C-alpha positions, -999 to 999 in steps of 0.1 A, spaced: 383 760 143 364 741 170 330 726 166 314 751 189 327 781 168 309 770 137 281 794 126 245 784 132 222 774 104 197 800 91 160 792 91 161 788 53 189 763 56 170 743 83 139 744 62 159 731 31 173 702 51 139 694 64 124 694 29 152 672 17 146 647 45 108 646 37 116 641 0 142 613 8 117 595 30 90 597 4 113 585 -24 127 558 -1 93 545 8 82 544 -28 114 525 -37 108 501 -9 72 493 -19 83 489 -56 110 465 -46 88 445 -22 56 444 -44 71 444 -78 69 407 -85 76 395 -120 56 368 -137 74 352 -166 56 346 -198 47 312 -212 81 309 -229 99 316 -196 110 351 -206 102 385 -191 120 385 -158 156 388 -169 163 422 -152 139 418 -122 168 415 -97 185 446 -111 153 466 -109 147 456 -73 183 465 -64 180 499 -80 146 505 -63 156 497 -27 193 496 -16 207 516 -46 182 544 -41 188 546 -4 226 548 -9 222 577 -33 198 595 -9 222 590 20 251 604 0 230 634 -10 222 640 27 259 638 37 268 663 9 240 686 21 252 685 57 287 690 46 277 720 25 256 736 52 283 732 80 314 742 61 334 772 71 324 803 51 358 819 52 
C-alpha cells in the first residue's frame, strides 16, 4: 500500500494526538525545570546529594526519551493499516 492510500485520521484521533502533545509538553517542561532548578545542598557531614545526578537525568533527558517513544508508538498505532 502506498502512503497516499492510507486512511485519514478521524477527528477523535486527531484530538487524542493533540492532547498527548500538550501533555508531553507540560510534563517535559516540568521535568526541565526540575532538572535545572533542583540544586542539592549537602549537609554538614557532606551527605545528601548522592543521587542528585540520577534524579536530574531522569527528570530531563530520560523523561523526554520516554515521551518521544510514546509519541512514535501513538503515530504508528494511528497510521497502521486496519486490514
